[in-house]
Structure formats: C-alpha cells, structure tokens
C-alpha positions as CSV (number, residue, x, y, z in Angstrom):
1,M,-39.9,74.0,-68.0
2,A,-42.4,76.6,-69.7
3,S,-41.4,75.4,-73.3
4,D,-40.0,72.4,-75.5
5,D,-37.9,75.0,-77.2
6,W,-34.6,73.5,-75.6
7,I,-34.9,70.5,-77.7
8,D,-33.1,71.0,-80.8
9,I,-34.2,68.6,-83.7
10,R,-31.9,68.6,-86.9
11,K,-33.8,66.3,-89.2
12,N,-31.9,64.2,-91.8
13,E,-34.7,63.5,-94.9
14,S,-32.3,60.8,-96.2
15,H,-31.9,59.1,-93.2
16,I,-35.6,59.5,-92.2
17,A,-36.5,57.8,-95.3
18,R,-34.1,55.1,-95.2
19,E,-35.0,54.1,-90.9
20,R,-38.7,54.4,-92.4
21,A,-38.2,51.6,-95.0
22,K,-36.5,49.7,-92.7
23,A,-39.4,49.9,-90.3
24,R,-41.7,49.0,-93.2
25,E,-39.7,46.0,-93.3
26,L,-39.5,45.1,-89.9
27,K,-43.7,45.1,-89.5
28,K,-43.5,42.2,-91.4
29,S,-41.2,40.2,-89.5
30,A,-42.1,37.2,-87.4
31,W,-40.3,39.2,-84.5
32,W,-42.5,41.9,-84.7
33,Q,-46.0,40.3,-85.2
34,A,-45.1,38.1,-81.9
35,L,-44.7,41.4,-80.0
36,L,-48.1,42.2,-81.6
37,Q,-49.7,39.2,-80.6
38,K,-48.5,39.8,-76.8
39,G,-50.5,43.2,-77.1
40,I,-48.5,45.2,-74.2
41,C,-47.8,48.7,-74.7
42,H,-44.2,49.6,-73.8
43,Y,-44.9,52.7,-71.9
44,C,-48.1,51.8,-70.1
45,G,-47.9,48.4,-69.6
46,Q,-51.9,48.0,-70.9
47,K,-53.2,45.2,-72.9
48,F,-54.5,46.0,-76.6
49,P,-55.5,44.4,-79.6
50,P,-52.7,44.2,-82.3
51,D,-54.6,46.3,-84.6
52,E,-54.3,49.4,-81.6
53,L,-50.8,49.2,-81.2
54,T,-48.1,51.2,-83.1
55,M,-44.6,51.0,-83.8
56,D,-42.6,53.3,-81.5
57,H,-38.8,54.2,-82.2
58,L,-37.3,54.8,-78.4
59,V,-34.7,57.6,-79.9
60,P,-36.6,58.7,-82.6
61,V,-36.0,58.4,-86.1
62,A,-36.2,62.7,-86.7
63,R,-33.5,62.7,-83.7
64,G,-31.2,60.0,-85.3
65,G,-32.7,56.7,-83.9
66,K,-32.3,53.8,-86.2
67,S,-35.1,50.9,-87.2
68,T,-33.6,48.0,-85.2
69,R,-35.0,45.6,-82.9
70,G,-33.3,47.4,-79.9
71,N,-34.7,50.7,-80.8
72,I,-38.5,49.8,-81.3
73,V,-41.0,48.5,-79.0
74,P,-45.1,48.3,-79.6
75,C,-47.3,51.2,-77.9
76,C,-50.4,52.5,-78.1
77,R,-51.4,55.3,-79.9
78,A,-52.4,57.4,-76.8
79,C,-48.6,56.4,-75.4
80,N,-47.2,57.1,-78.7
81,A,-48.7,60.6,-79.5
82,D,-47.8,61.4,-75.9
83,K,-44.0,60.7,-76.4
84,K,-43.7,62.8,-79.3
85,Y,-40.1,63.0,-80.4
86,Y,-38.7,62.8,-76.8
87,T,-35.6,60.4,-76.1
88,P,-35.5,57.8,-73.1
89,A,-33.3,60.8,-71.3
90,E,-35.9,63.7,-71.8
91,L,-38.9,61.6,-70.6
92,I,-37.0,61.3,-67.1
93,M,-35.9,65.0,-67.5
94,K,-39.5,65.6,-68.0
95,R,-40.4,63.4,-65.1
96,L,-38.1,64.9,-62.7
97,E,-39.4,68.6,-63.6
98,N,-42.7,67.6,-62.8
99,E,-41.9,66.3,-59.3
100,A,-39.8,69.1,-58.6
101,A,-42.6,71.6,-59.8
102,R,-45.4,69.9,-57.5
103,A,-42.9,69.8,-54.3
104,D,-42.7,73.5,-55.0
105,G,-46.3,74.0,-55.2
106,E,-45.7,74.8,-58.8
107,K,-48.2,73.3,-61.8
108,P,-46.6,70.3,-63.5
109,A,-45.7,70.7,-67.2
110,P,-48.4,69.5,-69.4
111,E,-48.2,66.3,-71.3
112,K,-46.9,64.1,-68.8
113,P,-46.1,60.9,-70.3
114,P,-48.1,57.9,-69.4
115,E,-44.9,55.7,-68.4
116,F,-44.6,57.8,-65.3
117,S,-48.0,58.1,-64.1
118,D,-48.4,58.6,-60.5
119,N,-51.1,56.0,-60.1
C-alpha cells in the first residue's frame, strides 16, 4: 500500500470531547492505576515505569471508539505513536500487506506497528 489515504476519518468533535472527558476520569480509577503499576505495554509487551505509559484507545476516539475498559489499554509512547489512528483490523491488514510486499521482493510499507515485529 503506497498511501494511508484510504482511511476515511470523519471526526465528531462532540463525541471526541465527551470520550476524552471519560478517559480523564478513568485515569483516576483504581482499575487504570493497577494497569499502570503492572507496567506492561499492550503492543510490544515490554515493561515500563508507570509514568512512561500512556492510555491508548484500541478503536481510536476519532474513529468512533469509546472510553471504556474494553477499549483502553496501557502502552508505551513509541507504540502509541506508531499505532496512530489505526483500528486493530487495520493493523492486521498493514501487517499482511507488509508480508506480501516482502514475499514479492518489494519494500514493506513504513511505520510498521511494533506489535507485529519479526523478532
């Protein structure tokens, strides 16, 4: 895939504001604090001090995701930056496209999410 232009993002500013407010409240919860204390990034699986982890929405708020326990995970800053606005399905598609490109001798798409690294 040469471009990320195929991803249609139609932001609903009121939804985003509402969900960000919910996320701020969840950050204060014992549930979230316990996840931070474990210190494990959801994507790369590495251990980090709690202050180095961020709150990530699996389905991004800008894509209609909600600030609920089932949609929020702790992750390191690098993984959060790599994930961007992708959904889990899009991350899988990106991985498959990279694998197909490699098999065809092409250069894989840049910014491969760390959860799909080959090591």
